[in-house]
C-alpha positions in Angstrom: -53.5 -1.9 -84.2 -52.1 -0.5 -81.0 -54.2 0.5 -78.1 -53.4 4.2 -78.7 -54.5 3.9 -82.3 -57.7 2.2 -81.3 -58.5 5.0 -78.9 -57.9 7.6 -81.6 -60.1 5.7 -84.0 -62.9 5.5 -81.4 -62.6 9.2 -80.7 -62.6 10.1 -84.4 -65.8 8.1 -84.9 -67.4 9.5 -81.8 -66.8 13.1 -83.1 -68.1 12.1 -86.5 -71.2 10.4 -85.1 -72.0 13.3 -82.8 -72.2 15.7 -85.7 -73.3 13.5 -88.5 -75.9 11.2 -87.0 -78.6 13.9 -86.4 -78.1 15.1 -90.0 -78.4 11.7 -91.5 -81.4 10.8 -89.3 -83.3 14.0 -90.2 -82.5 13.4 -93.9 -83.7 9.8 -93.7 -86.8 10.7 -91.8 -87.6 13.3 -94.4 -87.2 10.8 -97.2 -88.8 7.7 -95.6 -90.8 8.8 -92.5 -90.0 8.6 -88.8 -90.1 4.9 -88.3 -88.1 3.7 -91.2 -85.8 6.8 -91.3 -84.9 6.5 -87.6 -84.2 2.7 -87.9 -82.2 3.2 -91.1 -80.1 5.9 -89.5 -79.2 3.7 -86.5 -78.3 0.8 -88.7 -76.3 3.1 -91.0 -74.3 4.4 -88.1 -73.6 0.9 -86.8 -72.4 -0.1 -90.3 -70.3 3.1 -90.4 -68.6 2.1 -87.1 -67.9 -1.5 -88.4 -66.4 -0.1 -91.6 -65.0 3.1 -90.1 -61.6 2.7 -91.9 -63.4 2.7 -95.3 -66.0 5.4 -94.4 -63.4 7.8 -92.9 -61.4 7.6 -96.1 -64.3 8.7 -98.3 -64.3 12.3 -99.7 -67.8 12.8 -98.2 -68.2 10.4 -95.2 -71.6 11.9 -94.2 -72.9 11.4 -97.7 -71.6 7.9 -97.7 -73.4 7.1 -94.5 -76.6 8.7 -95.9 -76.3 6.4 -98.8 -75.9 3.4 -96.5 -79.0 4.5 -94.6 -80.9 5.1 -97.9 -80.1 1.6 -99.0 -81.2 0.1 -95.7 -84.5 2.1 -95.8 -85.2 1.0 -99.4 -84.6 -2.6 -98.5 -87.1 -2.3 -95.6 -89.7 -1.1 -98.1 -93.1 -1.2 -96.6 -95.5 1.7 -96.5 -94.0 4.9 -95.3 -96.2 7.4 -93.6 -94.6 10.8 -93.1 -97.5 12.1 -91.1 -100.0 10.3 -89.0 -103.5 10.3 -90.5 -105.6 13.2 -89.1 -108.1 12.1 -86.5 -111.5 12.7 -88.1 -113.5 13.7 -85.0 -111.0 16.6 -84.2 -109.7 19.3 -86.4 -106.7 18.1 -88.2 -103.3 19.6 -87.1 -102.1 19.6 -90.7 -103.8 20.1 -94.1 -105.5 16.7 -94.6 -104.3 16.4 -98.2 -100.7 17.2 -97.3 -99.5 13.7 -96.4 -100.5 12.2 -99.8 -99.2 15.2 -101.6 -95.8 14.9 -99.9 -95.7 11.2 -100.5 -96.3 11.8 -104.2 -93.1 13.8 -104.5 -90.0 12.0 -105.7 -87.6 10.9 -103.0 -85.2 13.6 -103.9 -87.9 16.3 -103.9 -89.4 15.1 -100.7 -86.0 14.9 -98.9 -85.0 18.4 -100.2 -88.3 20.1 -99.4 -88.6 18.6 -95.9 -85.0 19.4 -95.0 -85.2 22.9 -96.3 -88.7 23.9 -95.3 -89.4 21.5 -92.4 -86.0 21.5 -90.7 -84.8 24.9 -92.0 -81.6 23.6 -93.5 -79.6 25.7 -95.9 -79.3 24.4 -99.5 -75.6 24.0 -99.0 -76.1 21.8 -95.9 -78.5 19.5 -97.9 -76.2 19.5 -100.9 -73.2 18.5 -98.7 -75.0 15.7 -97.0 -76.5 14.3 -100.2 -73.4 14.7 -102.2 -75.0 16.9 -104.9 -74.7 20.5 -106.0 -76.5 23.3 -104.3 -78.3 24.0 -107.6 -79.6 20.4 -107.7 -81.0 20.8 -104.2 -82.6 24.1 -105.3 -84.2 22.5 -108.4 -85.6 19.6 -106.2 -87.1 22.1 -103.8 -88.6 24.3 -106.5 -90.1 21.3 -108.4 -91.3 19.7 -105.1 -92.9 22.9 -103.9 -94.6 23.5 -107.3 -96.0 19.9 -107.2 -97.3 20.5 -103.6 -98.9 23.8 -104.5 -100.6 22.1 -107.5 -101.8 19.1 -105.4 -103.1 21.4 -102.7 -104.6 24.0 -105.0 -102.5 26.8 -103.5 -101.4 29.8 -105.5 -98.1 31.4 -104.8 
């Protein structure tokens, strides 16, 4: 590859990474918690750089990188804590039952609920990143919120 072509490839990846990395990181943090999600995002972006020729040719490169990150996170396994446990001597900063209720959601529901309600993403943005339809995201959010309301004893 010529030097000019290499420069163009680096610039294309830099532009892609600048816009995509924050989205992928937020989605992975929503799905797997801050520690695993952040690490998986970084690793996914590194893999995307190494395989940029393949990634850039995909119809949904951001979704492809999300999938890489998801695979990395799943391989890491371990316990994922989305919220730190409330400190008993003080008043909790969140509903004490919320962490367990959120973790009981399916991965798809948890990701959709946290991106839509926690990060204020539009359904279309979540759908585009995850490579699913807008109605699928809406279904995940509705089912996830219903489970959360039930687990927390909250009426609509």
